[in-house]
N, C-alpha and C positions, 0 to 999 in steps of 0.2 A: 319744439319735437315734444319735449317732454309732454305740454302741456293736454297734446290727445289719450296721451296713456293716465290724467287724471279721471275721464270718466268711465263709470262701468258698463257703458251701451258700446265703447269705441272699444273699449277688446273683447267683447263680445262679437261683435262686426269682424273684429283681425283675428277671431279663431274661423268661426262662423266659415270667413270667404277664404282665410285659408288651405281648411280641412275643404271645402269644395273645390278648388280649386285643383288640390292634386286630386281629388278623386277624378274630377271631370276629366279630368288631361289622363286620366291611367283606363280609362274607361270609353272617353272620346275616339283615342288614337283608332280600338276599331273601329266603331259608327264610320270616321271618313273614310281611314281604310276600305271595307264594305259599300264603299260609295253609295251610305244611309244615315249622309245629313238632314235630311228633312227631320227625322223622330224626334229628332230633340225638340223642335219648337214646334211639331202633332201636340206632344206629349205637355208641352208646355199652356199648349190653348186649351189642349185633354182635361190638364191642372187647375185651371179655373173656373170651368165645371163645376169640381173635387169643393173647391174654396165659395162659389156661390150652393152647393149645396150646404157648405156649413152652415154660412149665412141665416140659410131658409131655416135652418132646423136646428141655429141656435147654439151651435157641438164644435168642435173645434178642427178650425179648417184646413188645418194644413196637413191635419191625419185622414180628413175626409181629402185630400188634394191627393191624399196618399194610397188611399186606396183606390179610390177612383184613373188615379193616372197607373198605377197597375195594373187594374182591371183593362183597360184601353192598353194595354200593353203587350196583352198575354195574348186579348183580341185579334190582334193586328199581327199579332207572331199567327196566331191559329188561322188568319185568314190570309195569309201571304205566306204560309206552307201548306196548308190542306184545300184548298180553292185557287191556287196558282196564277194567281193575280199580280197585275204589277204594281212592287214596293209604292210607285209614287203618287197611282192614282188610291190603292188602299188609305195612304197618307191624308191625302184632298179630301179623300171620303170625312174624313175623323176630326180632322183639325177641322174644317165643316162645320159638318156635327155636331160638336162638341159647342164650339163656338156660340150657330145658332140658341142651341137648349140653354148655355148657361147668361144668352142675354136673357131672354124669353122667363128662367127663374128668378134673374135682378129685377128684371123690372115688377113679377108677379110681388117681389120680396118686399122693393124699394128697397133695397140698400147697396144700392151704389155712394157708400160712403168715403171714408179718407182710407177705411184696414182695405176696402178693394183698390182704390190708389195703391197704396204699399203692395200689395201682391201684382197687382199690373208695374210696375217701373219700380220696386224694392227700396227698401228704407233701412239705414241701416242703424234707426231707434225702433225698429221692431223685433232685431231680434233677442228671445228671450235664455232662459236658463235654460227651458223644456226646451227646443232647438237647436241647445249648442248640445243635448245628453242624445237628441236622435240623427241631429249630424254624425257624432265620435260612435253612436251604435251602426250607422248604414257605413261609418267609412269602416271599422274594421269586419264587416261581414262584406264589404267590398273588396278589401283585398285579403280574407280568406275564400272569397272566389275565384282571383285571379289568378292566386296559389295555383292552388289546386288548380283550374282550368287554363290555364297562359299557352300550353302551348298546343293543347285541341283550340282552343279561343284563335290563335294566332292561324290557325292550318285551315278553320273553317271562314275565316276574316277574306282568304287570301287566295282560294283555291279551294270552294266549297265543295266542289262536285269530287277530289279529292280522300276531304273528309267523311266523306260520304262512304266513299268505295274503303276505306279505311278501316270501315269499321265503328266510324267516333256518333252518338247520337245526336249531329246534328239536331234536332228539333228541338231536344231537350235543353242541350247548353242554348241554344238563340232563344229561346223560353225564359229559360233564365236571364240571361244580359240583358236580353230588352225589356223583363223586372226589375231589372237592377236600374236601368234607364229610366225607366220612367220615374218609380222615386226618388232616383237626385234631382231629375227636372223640380220632382215636385218640393222638400225639400231645401228648395236651392232659392223659390218662388220668391221669398219672405227678403231676402237680402240684396240680390241677381234684380229679381222680378219675370212676370214672366214670360213679355214681351222680349226683356235683352238676355234670359240663360239663351240662348239659342248659339251667341255671343262666345259666350263664355264659353260653352263646351267649343268651338268648333273651330272659332278665331285659330287656338294656340296652337294647336295644331298640326294647317296649314299654314301656320308663321314658321314654324319645325321643319315642318314639309319640303319646304321653299327652299334651305341649307343643306337638300341635298345628305344624308346624314345614313350612317345606319338604325334601326328598326326600334330598336335602346337608345340610341341617341336623340331622336327623335322623336319618342316617346319622357325623359331625360328632360329637354330642353323645353319641350309644350308645356310641363311640370311647369319650372321656372318663369316660361311665358305667362303662365294663369294666375302664379303667386303676387306673382312683384308687379301683376293689374292689377290685382286686388289691391297690395301695398298702396303702389303711386293713387290709385282711384280712391281706397280712403282717406287719405293724407290729403289726397285733393281738393275730394266734395269737402270733409269736415273744415279746413281753411277759409277753403273758396263757396263755401254753403251754397252746394251745388251737388243734386240725387247722387246717391253713391252709383248705385244701377248702369245710367247713364255715362259718365263719369272712367266705371270700370271698362264701360265697350268700349268709351276714344281710344282711351292709353292703347287698348289690346288694336285698334287701328291701327296708332301708329302703332308700335310692334308690330303688323303684319307689312305695312309699308317699307318699315324697316330693314326686315329681310327680303321684299321684293326688292328692297336695291342692292343693296349686298351681291343675293344669288345672279344679277346680269349683270354686277360688277365682277363677279367673279368666272364670268364664261372665257 
């Protein structure tokens, strides 16, 4: 077991994966409560557009993914709040449009390489020191946001109309929150993969909800599920030589099935 920690890239993968799992659970529980689960998948596909632009312009793909994802998150929230359109319809339009543009850019730039595969499906060897620093900074920003807006975000998630009538600036908080989700998705795709990051964000929360605990306990349990899936998934991917992102998702699915069975037996 100690052998795995002799490799610098595995240590980076554990640090990045655990931090992402913690922040994903912290933010995603509000996404699930708001019934906005498709947001993570939409932003993941949009972040691929940033990666494609990064390849085309030969600049940092991860930072371009963060920029494009955050711009899209702001745009989604603006259309949703000010144009009064259905959330799922807006997300579907953004998802389809960004994916189509990404395919065209990749085709024109002839940049469908192994690096792009890393962003699609995740790669434990792709995490750099720069990525670790970015994830740590983002984690601090997210924790500060949650600490400041926790009560207001909680009220908005459960009853947005009541939050508005209480004088809370719902549009601003939703805008900041959606932007954070966009950034989270963008910085996570390198280790989890754009096609799989939605699972890490949603499945731990859904698994915890199945056990029908209080909001805080559900929040803590979802973080435990997320961290456990990353640790187990990285161990399995290292020793069996299978993709890390997919392995983490398989572990998450097993956790979900276990909580589903436990919840049924408890009835």
